[in-house]
C-alpha positions, 0 to 999 in steps of 0.5 A: 722653487721652495714651497711656502711650507718649507720656508723657515719661519719665526714668530715675534711678539710686537709692541709699540714704543713712542708710535713705532712698532718693535718686536722680539722673538716670541721664544724670549717672551714669557708673559704680558702683565698689567702695568702696576706698582714698581719700587724704585731702586737707587743708583740704577741707570735711568732706563731701569724704572724699578723692580716689581713683584711678580708672584714672589719674584723680583723682576727689574723693569726697564723703560725700553723707550729710555733705553732706546734713547726716546722720551720716557714712556707716558703711562696710559691704560694700554701701558703694560710690561712685557716679561722677557727672559735673557741669559745673564752671566750664564743664568736665565734672567727675567726682565720687564719691558715697559711698553706703550701697548702690546701688538700682535704675534707675527709669523715671518719668513726669512724673505719678509725680514730685511737687514737693519739699515745703516742709518735712520732707525731710532735704535742702533743697528747692532741692536736690531736683528732686522726689519720686517716688512708688514704691508706699508709699515716696518717692524723693528726686530730687536736683538733683545740679548744685545739691547738688555746686556749689562754693558748696554744697560749701564752705558744707556746713561751714567746717572739713574733717575734717583741721582739728583744730577740726572738730566731734567728729562729723567726727573720726577713728575714735578720737574725736580730731580728724583731724590730721597724726598721722593721715596714713599 
C-alpha cells in the first residue's frame, strides 16, 4: 500500500468562469492582477480583448470565457486577470486570462483526477488534463498550452471584435459592432 506522503501530487490555481470552476497548473501561473484598462488591438480573434501594460511589459489579455465558447465575461468587482506563462515558438510568453474570480490553490493527488469525459464538458476534451473531484463538485483542469496555442486562438473565431462583421455576441456595449468609431 502506498502511503499518503508518497503519492504524487500537483498544485493548481482555481478560478471561476460563467459559474464553473476551472484550474491551471500553478507552475504556469505567474500572478493575479486587478482587472484594469486594456487597449483593443484591431483584427484580433474575438477572444483577445486587448493588451495591458504590466510593469512596462505588453501582455495580451484573453477572455477565457469567449475562448471556451461561453458568453463574454461580465466585469464585476471580483473580475481579475490571471497571468500565465506558456511557450510560444520556443519562447516563454506571458498572457493574461480574464476570469470572473480567483478561487483556491488546490493540491491534488493522482487519484483525485479523473480523465476528461468524452461529452458534457463546456470545453473540448482535448483541452482538459482531467477533472478534479472536490467533494460534490468537479473542477476542470485546463491544458493551458493547448487552450492558448496560436492555432487554437486563431481558430476560436475568424473575426475579432474590431471587425464590423463580427457577430452581435461580440459587439460593443451598445449592441453595435465594435469598429473604428469605438476607439478612444
